[in-house]
N, C-alpha and C positions, 0 to 999 in steps of 0.2 A: 640721618640713618638711611642708607640706600635700601630700596625695596624693589623686588622684581615680581611683576604680575604673572602668576602661573595658571590662573583659572578665573573665569567670570561666568556666573549663573544668575538665574532669576527665580523668584517665588512670587506668589500672588497675594495681593493685599486687597480684599474686598471690603470696602467701607459701606456704612449704612446710607441709604438714600434719604433725601429730604423728607419723604413721606413716612419714614420708619416710626417716628413718634406719633403720627396721626393714627396708624393702624396698630399701635402697641396693645390696646385692649384686645383686639381680634387675635393678635399673635399669642397672647397669654391664654385666651380661651382655647385656641387650637392646641397649645402645649398641654393644657389640662386634659382635653379630649384624647390627645395622642397618648398621654400617660395612662389614662384609663383604659384605652384600647390595648396598649402594650401590657398593662397589668393583667387584663383579662386573658390575653394570649399566654402570658407567663403562668397564670393560674391554671388554665386548661392544660398547658404542656407539662408543667412541673408537678401539679397535684394529681391530675387525672391520668396522664400518660406515664410520667416517670415516678409517681408515687411520693413526691417530695412535698413537704409542708412549707407554707410561707409564714415567716416569723414576724415581719415588720407590720404590726397592727396599727401603729400610730400613723403611718403614711396612709393606710387604708381609711382611717377615721377622717383625716384631713381631706382626702380625695372625696369621701362621701359627703362631707359638709359642703364642699364646693359644688359637687354634683347637685345637691338639693337647691342651692342658690340658682344655678343655671336652669334647673327644671322649673323653678318658679318664674324666672324670666321668660323661658320658652312658653309657659302657659299664658302669661300675660300678653305675649306677642304672637300667639298661636296663629292668628290670621295672616301673618306675614312671614312665617317661618321658612316657607319654600323660596320666597323672594330673597330672604336673608341668606339662605344657603347658596343661591345662585350668585349673589353679589360677592359673597365671601370666596367662592371658587374663582370668580373673575379676578378679584384682588390677589389671591394666591398665585394664579397663573401669571399675571403681570409682574408680580414680585420676582418670580423665578426667571421670567424672560429678561427683566432688567439686570438681574444678577449674572446670567449667562453672558449678556452683552458686555457687562462690565469686566468679566474675566479676560476677554480678548483685547481690551484696551491697554495701551502701553502705559498710560498714566496710573494704572493700578498694579504695576509690577515693582517688586523690590529687587534692586540689583545687588548681587553678592559678589565680592571680590576676595580672592585668596592671594596673599603676597608671601614671597620668601624673603627673609631678612638674614643677612650674614651667613647664608648657606646652612643654617641649622634651625632657625626659628621660623614659624609660620603664623601669620595673623589672618583672621577672617573679618572682613568689613562689610557693612551694608549701607545702602543709600536708599532712603525712602522716596516714594513718588514725588515729583515736582521739586526735588532738592538735589544739590550736587555735593553736599557734605557727606563724608563717610564716617561711620562710627564703628569702632572695633567691638566685636561681640565674642571673639574667641582668640586665644593665643596658646600655642603648644609647640613642641619640638617635633622633628621628623620621626624620631624614635618612639613617640607616644601613640602613633596611629596604629590601631589594631586591624581594622578592615574598613572597606567602603560598603555601606549598606544601601539596598534598594527596597523601599517599602511602598506598597500600594494602599492609598488612603482615599476615603470619600472627600470630594470637594464640596464644602458647605458654603452657602451664600444666601443673600437676601435677608429680609426681616424675619422670615420664617425659618431660616437656617436649614433649607431643604438641600438634599443631595443633588448637586448639579451635574456631576460627572465623577469619574475616578481618575486620580493622577498618581504618577510615580514620583516619589521624592528620593533624591540621592543625599545620603548623609555620611559624614565622616565620624567614625566611631573610635574613641580612644580606649586605651587599656583600663583607665580608671572608671569607665562606664559613661562618661560624658559623650554626647553626640550632637552634631550640628547639621541642620539642613542647609545644603549649598546649591541645590537646583531642583527644578520641578518641571515635569513634562507630561503631556497626555499620552504620548507614544512610548511603548515599552522599549523599542529599539533605540530611540534617541536618548532615553535615560541611560540605557546600558552603555552606549558610546561615551556618554559623559562619565559614567562610573569607571569605564576602562581607562580613560585619560587620567583620572585621579589615582586609580590603582597603580598605573604604570609609574606615576610620579612618586607616590609614597611607597612603592614596592610592597604592596599589600594585596590581599585577595578581595574579591567581590562576593558578598553574601546577600541573597534575597531573604528578606524578613519573612518568618513563618513558613519557610520552605522545608521540604523533605525530599530525600532522594539519595543519590550516591555521587561520589566524585566531587566536582567543583560546584560553586554557587550556593550550596545548601547549608541551612542552619542546623538541621537534624539529619543525620545519616541513618538510613534504614538498613539494618543488618540482615544477614541471610536467614536467620531464624524467623524474623518478623515477615519477611517476604514469603517464606515457605508456608507460614501460618495463613497468610492472605490467600495464597493459591489453593491450599487444601480446604479453606473455608468458603471458597467461591460457591455460592448457591445459585448462580446463573445470572447475576446482575451484569456481568461483563462476559461477552462471548468473543471467540476468535476462530477464524478459519485460515488454514495455512497450507500452502503448497510450495514447490521449489522456487517459484517465481514471485509470489505475491502473498502478503498477509493482510487479512481483514479483521480489524478489531472494532467492536461496536457494543453499545449499551443495550440492555434489554430491561423492560419494565417488570417490576416485581411488586407483590403486595406489601413487602416490607418498606417500599418507597412511599407508600400512600400517605403515612403521617407526615413524613418529611416534605412531601409534595404539597400537602394541604397547609402546612406551616409556612412554607415559602410563599405560597399563593396568597395567604391572608396577610403576610408581611408586605407584599407588593401591592395588592389591590383591595385588601379587606377594610382599610380605614374609611374609604368612601361609603361602602356598604354599612359600616358601623355608624357613620354619621346619619345616614338616611333612616336606618332603623331606630337609632337612639333618639332622633328628633321627635318621632312619634311617641316613643316610650317616655321621654322627658316631659312632653306636654301633658300626658295622662298622669304621670307621677307628680308633676307640678300642680295639677288640678287637685289631687288628693292632699298635697301639702297645704294648698290654699284653703281647702275645707277644714283641715285640722287647725290651722291658724284661726279661722273664723270661730270654731268651737271653743278654742282656748280663750278667745276674746269675749266669750259669752253670748255669741250669736247662735240662734237656733238654726241648725243646718243638719242635713241628712248626709251621711257619709256612705257612699256605695263602694263596697270592696269587691272587686272582681279579680280573677286570676291574673297575676302579673304577666303570664305568658300571652294572654290576650292583648296586652298592651304592645307587644312586639309585632302584632299583625296590623299592617297598614290598612287604611281605608282605600278601597279600590276606586280612586279618582284618576282621571287621565294623567294628571301630573305625577302621581305616585307610580303609575305604570311606566311612564316615560323615564323616571329616575331609576326604577328597578331594571328597566330594559337597558339603560346606559351602563349600570353597574354590572349586569349580567354579561354584556358585551365585553367589558374590560376583563372580567373574570375568565371568559372563554379565551380571549386573546392572550392573557398572561399564562393561563393554563397550557395553551398551545405552545408558547415559547418555552415553558419549563419542561414539557413532556417530549420534546423532539428528540429523536435518536441521533446520537453522535457516532460517526463512522471514521475510521482511519484506514486508508488503503496505502500499504507500504510495499515498495519494490526496492531493488538495488539502486534505482535512479531517482525516485521521487517519493515523498511522503505527502499524501493528499488528505485534507480534512473536509469531511462532508457533514452537514446537518440535514437529516432526511435525504433527499435526493439532490440537494444543492451544494456545490463545492464552495467552501468558505475561503480556503487558502491552501497553498502548497509550498513545499520547500524541497530542495535537492537533498537527497539522503547523504551524499558525500559532504554537504556543507554543515550538517548537524554537529554541534559541539557538545551539547548537553541537553538533558530533559529532566524535569523535576516537578513536584507538586507545590502549589501555593495554597496554604490552608486559610483562604479568605472565606467569606460567607456570600455565596457558595464557593466550594473549592474549585480550583482550576489547575491545568497543567500547562507549563511553558516549555516550548521546544526552541532552544537557542541555536540559531544558525549564524553563519559568517556575516550575512548582510540583512538578516531579518529575524524576528521573533514570532513564532506561531503560538496562538493561545487557544486551548481547548477548555471551555468554561461550562458553567451551569450544571455541575454534578449535584445530584440530590443529597448524597452522603459522602463523607470523607473517605470511608473505606472503598467506595466505588471508584473514586478518583485514584486512590492508592493502587487498587488492583489494575485499573486501566493503564496506569503508568508502568507497572511491573511488566505487563505484556508488551507495552510499547518500547520500553527501554531495552528489553531482551531482543526484540525484533530489530531495532535500530543497530544494535551491536552485531547481530547476526548478518544483516545485509551489508553493513560497512566492511565486514571482514571477508566478504566473498571476493573471489578473483574475477577480473574482467573477462567477459565472454566476447563472442564475435560481434562485429559492428552491426551486422544485420539484426542480431538479437537486441541490441541497444535501441536501434531505430524502432523495432516493433514495440518495445516497452514504452518509449516516449510517445508513440501514437496512442497507447492505451491510457 
């Protein structure tokens, strides 16, 4: 049966290192603490902020029992707890480093091949690392392809399954709902070129997963009523200044952003602070449990009950001060990254993207083909050009990204429709 190769792509296969079984207990402890931390964030956000009640009490009971066991262990090894934390951080860092190094090695790539058979049928095959044999994992006809999808996903790796980076995956979507990953790339533009090749072959459209906007590439189209509601409801989170030659769009901090900002900050840097504070809390709680166990066994012991809030206050030793200083530095850095102001300066010739006073990227206005929102966490805006893709990221709220995009899309259309002016005017604009 003759077959014709029409596409070849790759995805990543990250295998466990030889030391994964050795640090398995540490990985499980980290998962438990991470679950507790995320549960605490969810509790604060859902019950105190959104007014929602948590219903799964069984999971809470299991987590509490495991927390008691860890607290007892922390109390018994209390003289070595800071050394244990430092060693665990070193192991975690090395695991992430090995996983990132593994991602760029060719022997951890899965090769994917797409063949055409008899001008009507398509088969997708894969070849695992260090093998030459190809296995068929999908078979369909040309008419079954609905669209080519691009989705941005976190790349997980290492024994701790930490987020190493974010990758774009290109998928073939069929009308029956089935979909197959056929390529993966760190760069948006390279993935888009791959998707365009497949879309041209299958005569289908390209859709970015979780996207909103108008015209092409989007999964959800925003209608005029929704856009008008956004503009009328703008409370100052997005500002713009416009004249005949230039448009300036920029974000502005509001009090309504505070809770979203704190939530994102604690998601990015709060776990380390949680570990440092909880290590002291668990030692004191473990001491209380040890006294209770002694009393249950019939030993005469005195149980001192102090306020649990006092357990969260660390002893002011130079090592505690160093730990808290390190975490405070991480918080300040992450807070600075999240709170920076995004600026778009748009003329008939160039769209320039700045964060604070630093230019991040630029693209020719005439080269822009589309712009839309990707509702990831956090949301971002993609500006698709002929030879590049510009990304505007780290919006605190989805509605801010939507409003920013509305002004941006309107401005792009306005400047692209302008008639050319004199050459001297163009030269002046390019200098600016």
